[in-house]
N, C-alpha and C positions, 0 to 999 in steps of 0.2 A: 498817343495813338489809340484809336478805337478800331479794332479789327472787326470785320463783318464777313459773314459767309457769302461768298460769291458763286462758287461752284462746289457741288458735292456730287458723289458718283454712286452708281449702283452697277455692279459687274453683271454683264449679260452674256449669254451664250450665242446670241444672234442679234446683231444691231438692227437689222431690218424688221425682224419679228418684234423686237422690243419697241421700236418706234411705232409700229402699228398698234401694239397693245397700249402703250403709254399715251398715245394721242387718241386712238379710236375708242378705247374703253375708259381710260381714266380722265380724259379731257385735257391733257396737257397740249401745248402747241410747240412746234419746232422753233428753236431759237438759233441754233447754229448747226450746219451740216457741211463740214469741210473734210475733203479727202486727206488722209494721213497714211501714206503707204497702203498696206492691205486693209486698213480700217478707216474710221471716220472720227473726227471730233464732232460728236453728235449730242447736242443738248436740247432739253425741253424746259419750258417754264409753265407756270400756272396760267390758265386762260385769264386774260385781263390783267396779268402781271408781266408785261414784256420786259421790264427791267428787274424782275424778281430774281431770286436765287435760281441758278441753272442746275438742272439735274443732268449729269453726264452719263449717257448710256455707254459705259466703258466695256470694251471687250474683255472677257475673262481668260484670255490666252495664257497669262502667266500661271504656272502650276500652283503657286500660293493662292491665287485668286480662286481657282477651281476648288482647292481643298477647303478654303474659307467658306465658300458658298455651300459646299456639300455638308460641312460640319454644322453650319447654321440650320440648314433644312433638316438634317438628321435630328437636331435638337428642337425643332419647331420654332426657331427664333427668327423673327422678321429682320430683313436686311436694313430696312428703314421704315419710317412712319410718315404718313401724309395726313394732314388735317382736312376734315370735311365738315360741312355744317351739321349733318345728321347721319350718323353711321347707319342707322336702321334703314333710312331711305336709300342711301348709297348702296347698301347691301342688296336691297330689293332690286334696284335698277341694274346693278352689275350682274346679279344672278340671272336676271331676265335676258342678259346679253351673253350668257354662257360662262361667265367668270366663275372659277372654282374657289370656294372659301374653305380654309382649314379651321377657321374659328368663326362662328356666327357672331352677331353683335352681342357683346357681353359687358355689363356694367363692371367697372373696376374703380371703385372709389369715386372721384369726381369726374371720371371720363367714361365713355363707352368706346370699346375697341372691337374691331373685326380684323381677321387676317385672311389675305387672298394669295393665290398663286399667280405670279406675273407671267407665266409660261416661258420664262427665260432663265429659270433656275433659282428664283428667289421667292420668299414669302414677304409680303408687304402688309404693314399694319395701317389700318385706317383708324382715326381717332376723332372724336368730337367731345365737346364739353357742354352737355345739356344745361340750359339755363344761364349760360354765360355769354 
């Protein structure tokens, strides 16, 4: 058996707002949008990767999810990390669109990282590997 990541999730406080941010600002595209009771099975994938790993924009309605998110944010820890070709360029582009960063592009050994606020209760890390 060779397991693969098929779906991973990020807890969000508002699925519609999250969809707008993740598609409109970060460039993901909607993969699935299925009503499930009061919420939706709402996933996005990387543009140009229709069969790639799906990111589930999962409601944070469970008390443990809310506490988890709050603890990560209080400690400045990103909920997840996304690869980009060039963190500095992504930072400049996203800042011009009004995205708030909690950490500007910062070299960290073999990578450059930046951390942004996704407006849905999470910090998200962007990472690139210069020269690779």
